[in-house]
NULUMZA-371428 format. One record per residue: x, y, z of N, C-alpha, C in turn; residue number from 1. Coordinates in Angstrom, 1 decimal. Last residue first. Layout:
SITE      nX      nY      nZ     caX     caY     caZ      cX      cY      cZ  guro
SITE       X       Y       Z       X       Y       Z       X       Y       Z   NUM
...
This chain:
SITE      nX      nY      nZ     caX     caY     caZ      cX      cY      cZ  guro
SITE    16.9    35.3    -6.6    16.6    36.2    -7.8    16.8    37.7    -7.4    83
SITE    17.2    33.6    -4.5    18.4    33.9    -5.3    18.1    34.8    -6.5    82
SITE    14.7    33.3    -3.4    15.8    33.9    -2.6    17.0    34.3    -3.4    81
SITE    13.3    32.0    -5.3    13.0    33.4    -5.1    14.0    34.1    -4.3    80
SITE    14.3    29.4    -4.9    14.5    30.1    -6.2    14.3    31.6    -6.1    79
SITE    13.3    28.8    -2.4    14.8    28.8    -2.6    15.1    29.6    -3.9    78
SITE    10.6    28.9    -2.7    11.2    29.8    -1.8    12.7    29.9    -2.1    77
SITE    10.3    26.8    -4.6     9.9    28.2    -5.0    10.5    29.2    -4.0    76
SITE    11.1    24.7    -3.0    11.8    25.0    -4.2    11.5    26.4    -4.7    75
SITE     9.3    24.7    -0.9    10.6    25.1    -0.6    11.5    25.4    -1.8    74
SITE     7.0    24.0    -2.5     7.0    25.2    -1.7     8.4    25.7    -1.4    73
SITE     7.8    21.6    -3.8     7.3    22.8    -4.6     7.4    24.1    -3.8    72
SITE     8.4    20.0    -1.7     9.4    20.3    -2.6     9.0    21.5    -3.4    71
SITE     5.8    19.8    -0.5     7.0    20.4     0.3     8.1    20.8    -0.7    70
SITE     4.4    18.6    -2.5     4.0    19.9    -2.1     5.1    20.6    -1.3    69
SITE     5.7    16.1    -2.7     5.8    17.0    -3.8     5.4    18.4    -3.4    68
SITE     5.1    15.1    -0.1     6.5    15.4    -0.5     6.6    16.3    -1.7    67
SITE     2.3    14.9    -0.3     2.9    15.8     0.7     4.3    16.1     0.3    66
SITE     2.2    13.0    -2.4     1.6    14.3    -2.6     2.1    15.3    -1.6    65
SITE     3.4    10.8    -1.1     4.0    11.4    -2.4     3.5    12.8    -2.6    64
SITE     1.6    10.3     0.9     3.0    10.8     1.2     3.7    11.4     0.0    63
SITE    -0.6     9.4    -0.6    -0.7    10.6     0.3     0.7    11.2     0.6    62
SITE     0.5     7.2    -1.9     0.0     8.3    -2.7    -0.1     9.6    -1.8    61
SITE     1.1     5.5     0.3     2.2     5.9    -0.6     1.7     7.2    -1.4    60
SITE    -1.5     5.2     1.3    -0.5     5.9     2.1     0.7     6.4     1.3    59
SITE    -2.5     3.6    -0.8    -3.1     4.9    -0.5    -2.1     5.8     0.3    58
SITE    -0.9     1.3    -0.4    -0.8     2.1    -1.6    -1.4     3.5    -1.5    57
SITE    -1.9     0.5     2.1    -0.5     0.9     2.0    -0.3     1.7     0.7    56
SITE    -4.6    -0.1     1.4    -4.3     1.0     2.3    -2.9     1.4     2.2    55
SITE    -4.1    -2.3    -0.3    -4.7    -1.1    -0.9    -4.5     0.1     0.0    54
SITE    -3.0    -4.1     1.5    -2.2    -3.6     0.4    -2.8    -2.3    -0.2    53
SITE    -5.2    -4.5     3.2    -4.0    -3.9     3.7    -3.1    -3.3     2.6    52
SITE    -6.9    -5.7     1.4    -7.3    -4.4     2.0    -6.1    -3.7     2.6    51
SITE    -5.5    -8.1     0.9    -5.8    -7.1    -0.2    -6.1    -5.8     0.3    50
SITE    -5.4    -9.3     3.4    -4.2    -8.9     2.8    -4.4    -7.9     1.6    49
SITE    -8.2    -9.7     3.7    -7.5    -8.9     4.7    -6.2    -8.4     4.1    48
SITE    -8.8   -11.4     1.4    -9.3   -10.0     1.5    -8.6    -9.2     2.6    47
SITE    -6.2   -13.1    -0.2    -7.0   -13.0     1.0    -7.5   -11.6     1.1    46
SITE    -6.1   -13.3    -3.7    -5.5   -12.8    -2.5    -6.6   -12.8    -1.4    45
SITE    -7.1   -13.8    -6.2    -7.0   -14.9    -5.3    -6.4   -14.5    -3.9    44
SITE    -7.2   -11.5    -7.8    -8.4   -12.1    -7.4    -8.3   -13.1    -6.3    43
SITE    -5.2    -8.6    -7.3    -5.4    -9.9    -7.8    -6.6   -10.6    -7.1    42
SITE    -4.8    -6.1    -6.1    -5.8    -6.2    -7.2    -5.9    -7.6    -7.8    41
SITE    -3.0    -6.2    -3.9    -4.2    -5.4    -3.8    -5.3    -5.7    -4.9    40
SITE    -0.9    -7.9    -4.7    -1.8    -8.3    -3.5    -3.1    -7.5    -3.5    39
SITE     0.1    -6.3    -6.8    -0.4    -7.7    -7.0    -1.3    -8.1    -5.9    38
SITE     0.8    -3.9    -5.5    -0.2    -3.9    -6.6    -0.8    -5.3    -6.8    37
SITE     2.7    -5.0    -3.7     1.5    -4.3    -3.2     0.4    -4.2    -4.2    36
SITE     4.6    -5.8    -5.5     3.8    -6.8    -4.8     2.6    -6.2    -4.2    35
SITE     5.8    -3.4    -6.2     5.1    -4.2    -7.2     4.2    -5.2    -6.6    34
SITE     6.9    -2.7    -3.7     5.9    -1.8    -4.3     5.1    -2.6    -5.4    33
SITE     8.7    -4.9    -3.4     7.6    -4.7    -2.4     6.5    -3.8    -3.0    32
SITE    10.5    -4.4    -5.4     9.7    -5.7    -5.4     8.5    -5.5    -4.5    31
SITE    11.8    -2.1    -4.6    11.0    -2.1    -5.8    10.1    -3.3    -5.9    30
SITE    12.6    -2.7    -1.6    12.3    -1.4    -2.3    11.4    -1.6    -3.5    29
SITE    11.1    -4.8     0.7    12.1    -4.8    -0.4    11.7    -3.6    -1.4    28
SITE     8.9    -4.8     2.3    10.0    -3.9     2.7    11.1    -3.9     1.6    27
SITE     7.2    -6.8     1.4     6.8    -5.4     1.2     8.0    -4.4     1.5    26
SITE     8.6    -9.0     2.4     8.5    -8.8     1.0     8.2    -7.3     0.7    25
SITE     8.0    -8.6     5.2     9.4    -8.7     4.7     9.5    -8.4     3.2    24
SITE     5.2    -8.7     5.2     5.9    -7.4     5.6     7.4    -7.4     5.1    23
SITE     4.9   -11.4     4.5     4.3   -10.3     3.7     5.0    -9.0     3.9    22
SITE     6.1   -12.7     6.6     6.7   -12.9     5.2     6.1   -11.7     4.3    21
SITE     4.4   -11.9     8.6     5.8   -11.7     8.7     6.4   -11.7     7.3    20
SITE     1.9   -12.9     7.7     2.1   -11.5     7.8     3.6   -11.1     7.9    19
SITE     2.6   -15.7     7.9     2.2   -15.1     6.6     2.4   -13.6     6.6    18
SITE     2.9   -15.9    10.7     4.0   -16.1     9.8     3.8   -15.6     8.4    17
SITE     0.3   -15.3    11.5     1.4   -14.4    11.9     2.6   -14.6    11.0    16
SITE    -2.2   -15.9     9.0    -1.4   -16.2    10.2    -0.3   -15.3    10.4    15
SITE    -5.3   -14.9     8.0    -3.9   -14.7     7.7    -3.1   -14.9     8.9    14
SITE    -7.9   -17.2     8.0    -7.3   -16.1     8.7    -5.8   -16.1     8.2    13
SITE    -9.2   -18.3     4.8    -8.6   -18.5     6.1    -8.1   -17.2     6.7    12
SITE   -12.2   -17.8     3.0   -10.8   -17.4     3.2   -10.4   -17.7     4.6    11
SITE   -14.9   -18.3     3.1   -14.1   -19.1     2.2   -12.6   -18.9     2.4    10
SITE   -16.2   -16.5     4.6   -15.8   -17.7     5.3   -15.0   -18.6     4.4     9
SITE   -16.8   -14.5     2.8   -15.9   -14.2     3.9   -15.4   -15.5     4.5     8
SITE   -18.7   -15.7     1.2   -17.4   -15.3     0.6   -16.4   -15.0     1.7     7
SITE   -20.8   -16.1     3.0   -20.1   -17.2     2.4   -18.8   -16.9     1.8     6
SITE   -21.5   -13.4     3.5   -21.0   -14.2     4.6   -20.2   -15.5     4.1     5
SITE   -22.4   -12.7     0.9   -21.2   -12.0     1.5   -20.6   -12.8     2.7     4
SITE   -24.5   -14.4     0.6   -23.4   -14.5    -0.3   -22.2   -13.8     0.3     3
SITE   -26.3   -13.4     2.5   -25.7   -14.7     2.8   -24.5   -14.9     1.9     2
SITE   -27.0   -11.0     1.3   -26.3   -11.0     2.5   -25.6   -12.3     2.8     1
């Protein structure tokens, strides 16, 4: 238990300016996606930023699954309408 507390206190709070820069980088189309993986799985990243990056990647996966489901359903309906 003490080890967990010590690990949490070794990291500084992510400041507003750091979050601003993080969100700016994450908004760049391909670079942001790659940086989410770097922030999520690199060892030196602040735990708050790493957890945020992991959550953002999970949202990408959920939205991708929803989009694929919509394309599949509407694609099948579109193809069956023309047969």
